C-alpha positions as CSV (number, residue, x, y, z in Angstrom):
1,M,-0.7,5.6,11.4
2,A,2.8,5.5,10.4
3,R,3.0,9.4,10.3
4,Q,1.1,9.3,13.5
5,A,3.6,6.9,15.2
6,G,6.6,9.4,14.2
7,C,8.0,8.0,10.8
8,T,9.5,10.8,8.9
9,T,9.5,9.0,5.6
10,V,6.6,7.1,4.5
11,A,6.3,5.7,0.9
12,I,3.1,4.4,-0.8
13,A,2.7,2.3,-3.8
14,D,-0.6,1.8,-5.8
15,V,-1.7,1.0,-9.1
16,D,-4.0,4.1,-9.3
17,E,-2.2,7.5,-9.6
18,G,-5.2,9.3,-8.0
19,R,-4.8,7.5,-4.8
20,V,-1.1,7.8,-4.7
21,N,-1.5,11.6,-5.2
22,Y,-4.1,11.9,-2.7
23,A,-1.9,10.3,-0.1
24,I,0.9,12.6,-0.8
25,E,-1.0,15.8,-1.0
26,K,-3.0,15.0,2.4
27,G,0.2,14.2,4.3
28,F,-0.5,10.5,4.6
29,A,2.8,9.8,2.7
30,T,6.0,11.6,1.9
31,H,6.7,9.6,-1.3
32,G,4.7,7.6,-3.7
33,K,5.1,5.2,-6.6
34,V,2.7,4.3,-9.2
35,V,3.1,0.6,-10.2
36,G,1.9,-1.1,-13.4
37,R,-1.1,-3.3,-13.4
38,Q,1.0,-6.6,-14.0
39,L,-0.8,-9.7,-12.7
40,H,1.3,-12.9,-13.0
41,T,-0.4,-16.3,-13.3
42,S,0.2,-19.0,-10.7
43,A,-1.6,-21.8,-9.3
44,S,-2.3,-19.8,-6.1
45,S,-3.1,-16.5,-7.8
46,S,-5.1,-15.3,-11.0
47,S,-5.7,-17.2,-14.1
48,I,-5.2,-13.9,-16.1
49,C,-1.7,-12.6,-16.8
50,T,-1.6,-8.8,-17.7
51,S,1.5,-7.4,-19.6
52,D,2.8,-4.0,-19.0
53,S,0.9,-2.9,-22.2
54,G,-2.4,-3.7,-20.5
55,T,-3.4,-6.7,-22.7
56,S,-4.6,-9.8,-20.9
57,T,-4.2,-13.4,-22.0
58,P,-5.8,-16.6,-20.4
59,D,-3.5,-19.0,-18.9
60,S,-3.8,-22.6,-17.7
61,G,-2.9,-21.5,-14.2
62,T,0.3,-23.4,-13.9
63,M,3.5,-21.6,-13.4
64,T,6.9,-23.0,-15.0
65,P,10.1,-22.5,-12.9
66,A,11.0,-19.8,-15.7
67,S,8.0,-17.9,-15.0
68,V,8.6,-18.1,-11.2
69,F,12.0,-16.5,-11.6
70,N,10.6,-13.9,-14.0
71,Q,8.1,-12.8,-11.6
72,L,10.6,-12.7,-8.7
73,D,12.9,-10.6,-11.0
74,H,10.0,-8.1,-11.6
75,A,9.2,-8.0,-7.8
76,K,12.9,-7.2,-7.1
77,S,13.0,-4.6,-9.8
78,M,9.8,-3.0,-8.4
79,A,11.2,-3.1,-4.9
80,Q,14.4,-1.2,-6.0
81,K,12.2,1.5,-7.6
82,L,10.3,2.0,-4.5
83,I,13.5,2.4,-2.4
84,E,14.9,4.9,-5.0
85,A,11.8,6.8,-4.9
86,A,11.9,7.2,-1.2
87,K,15.6,8.3,-0.9
88,P,16.2,11.9,-0.1
89,V,17.2,14.1,-3.1
90,D,19.0,16.6,-0.9
91,P,22.7,15.2,-0.5
92,L,23.2,17.6,2.6
93,M,20.5,15.8,4.6
94,M,22.7,14.5,7.5
95,F,20.3,11.9,8.7
96,Y,20.6,9.8,5.8
97,D,23.7,7.3,5.8
98,E,24.5,6.4,2.3
99,D,26.5,3.3,3.7
100,D,23.2,2.1,5.4
101,D,21.5,-0.9,3.9
102,D,18.9,0.0,1.3
103,G,15.3,-0.7,2.0
104,F,12.4,0.0,4.5
105,D,12.4,-0.6,8.0
106,I,8.8,-1.6,8.1
107,T,6.7,-2.6,5.1
108,F,2.9,-3.1,5.4
109,E,1.6,-5.3,2.5
110,C,-2.1,-4.5,2.1
111,T,-3.3,-6.3,-1.0
112,G,-2.6,-10.1,-0.4
113,K,-1.4,-10.3,-4.0
114,E,1.6,-12.7,-4.4
115,I,3.7,-10.3,-6.4
116,C,3.1,-7.5,-3.9
117,M,4.2,-9.8,-1.1
118,Q,7.4,-10.8,-2.9
119,T,8.1,-7.1,-3.6
120,S,7.5,-6.4,0.1
121,M,10.2,-8.8,1.1
122,Y,12.9,-7.5,-1.3
123,A,11.9,-3.8,-0.4
124,T,12.6,-4.3,3.4
125,K,15.9,-3.8,4.8
126,C,18.0,-6.2,6.7
127,G,16.5,-6.6,10.2
128,G,13.3,-5.0,9.1
129,K,9.7,-6.3,9.3
130,V,7.0,-7.1,6.7
131,I,3.5,-6.9,8.2
132,M,1.0,-9.0,6.3
133,V,-2.3,-6.9,6.3
134,G,-3.9,-7.9,3.0
135,M,-6.0,-11.1,3.0
136,G,-4.6,-12.8,-0.4
137,T,-4.5,-16.3,-1.7
138,P,-3.7,-19.0,1.2
139,I,-0.8,-20.4,-0.8
140,Q,2.0,-18.1,-2.2
141,T,5.3,-18.8,-3.8
142,L,7.6,-16.4,-1.7
143,P,11.4,-15.8,-1.7
144,M,12.1,-17.1,1.6
145,S,16.1,-16.6,1.3
146,A,15.2,-12.7,1.0
147,A,13.9,-12.8,4.5
148,H,15.9,-15.6,5.9
149,L,19.6,-14.4,5.0
150,R,18.7,-10.8,5.8
151,E,16.9,-11.4,8.8
152,V,13.4,-9.9,7.9
153,D,10.7,-10.8,10.2
154,I,7.2,-11.7,8.6
155,L,4.3,-10.9,10.8
156,G,0.7,-11.5,10.3
157,I,-2.1,-9.2,11.7
158,F,-5.8,-9.4,11.9
159,R,-6.5,-5.9,10.7
160,Y,-9.7,-5.0,12.4
161,A,-8.8,-6.3,15.8
162,N,-8.8,-3.6,18.6
163,T,-8.7,-0.7,16.3
164,Y,-12.0,1.3,16.9
165,K,-10.9,2.6,20.4
166,T,-7.7,3.9,19.0
167,G,-9.2,5.3,15.8
168,I,-11.9,7.3,17.8
169,R,-9.1,8.7,20.0
170,L,-7.0,9.9,17.2
171,L,-10.1,11.4,15.4
172,N,-11.0,13.3,18.5
173,A,-7.6,14.6,18.9
174,A,-7.5,15.7,15.3
175,F,-10.7,17.5,15.6
176,A,-9.5,19.2,18.7
177,D,-6.3,20.5,17.1
178,K,-8.4,21.7,14.1
179,A,-10.8,23.5,16.4
180,K,-7.9,25.3,18.1
181,G,-6.4,26.3,14.8
182,A,-3.3,24.1,15.8
183,A,-0.4,24.8,13.4
184,G,3.4,25.2,13.6
185,T,6.1,22.5,14.2
186,G,5.6,18.8,14.6
187,F,3.2,16.4,12.6
188,H,-0.6,17.0,12.8
189,F,-3.1,14.3,11.9
190,P,-4.1,14.9,8.3
191,S,-7.7,16.3,7.4
192,L,-10.2,13.5,6.6
193,D,-12.9,15.7,5.6
194,D,-13.0,14.7,2.0
195,M,-11.9,11.1,2.4
196,V,-15.6,10.1,2.1
197,T,-16.0,10.7,-1.7
198,H,-19.4,9.2,-2.3
199,R,-22.7,8.8,-0.3
200,F,-25.6,6.5,-1.1
201,I,-29.0,6.9,0.6
202,G,-31.0,3.8,1.8
203,L,-30.0,0.2,1.8
204,A,-31.7,-0.4,-1.4
205,N,-28.7,1.4,-3.0
206,A,-26.2,-0.9,-1.5
207,K,-25.4,-2.8,-4.6
208,G,-24.6,0.3,-6.4
209,A,-22.5,1.4,-3.5
210,F,-20.4,-1.8,-3.4
211,D,-20.1,-1.6,-7.2
212,L,-18.5,1.9,-6.9
213,A,-16.5,0.9,-4.1
214,S,-14.7,-1.6,-6.2
215,R,-13.5,1.1,-8.5
216,T,-11.0,3.9,-8.3
217,V,-12.9,6.5,-10.2
218,D,-16.6,7.0,-10.8
219,D,-18.4,7.7,-14.2
220,D,-17.5,11.3,-14.2
221,G,-13.6,10.4,-13.6
222,N,-13.8,11.6,-10.0
223,L,-11.6,9.7,-7.4
224,V,-13.4,7.0,-5.3
225,L,-11.9,6.5,-1.7
226,K,-14.5,5.8,0.9
227,V,-18.3,5.1,-0.1
228,V,-20.8,5.5,2.7
229,I,-24.4,4.1,2.8
230,E,-26.8,6.1,4.9
231,A,-29.8,4.2,6.1
């Protein structure tokens, strides 16, 4: 939707490399960053703390002031890495102003995870917007000064409200362009032909479908994106 709305630079971050690569290869994003599966423990989030090495240790669920600041430092560092990943590599690109404030104009946080929300606030430029899409834990520790002092707006949205009509219209336009062989200048809606990666026949197989949908790869190592149950 960002590309469809006219955004020339779209960066995506995910813990799964396959999904990041898919988004870039299909034209949904122009830049991507694979982030580590580092889950930080807090009273409002997970009771498991995963280090960069991938090892997990149980925790009491209580965060100390030191651990809060460590988590915020990690979020700030990750935000800077995302910003750097999206910067143009060609110094002759005239549309890029080096004196402009670092960060993204609009950040969509789609996980609901506390550290992801923190990273989003640090990654957004002065006067930008953070859109809360992901439905996460109801209570989170957030660096409000990062939004307050830099005038970053935090907006909540119900992600499925009034979307079907727009989605159908966009798909109709995309299929029409494809049928005409549309090409050349301008942005064209990426192909969605292979976004449904797995199909299950019958509601009796619904459990297997949901189990697979919770993963990023299947037993054969193939990417899992959309799983469809056909009645």
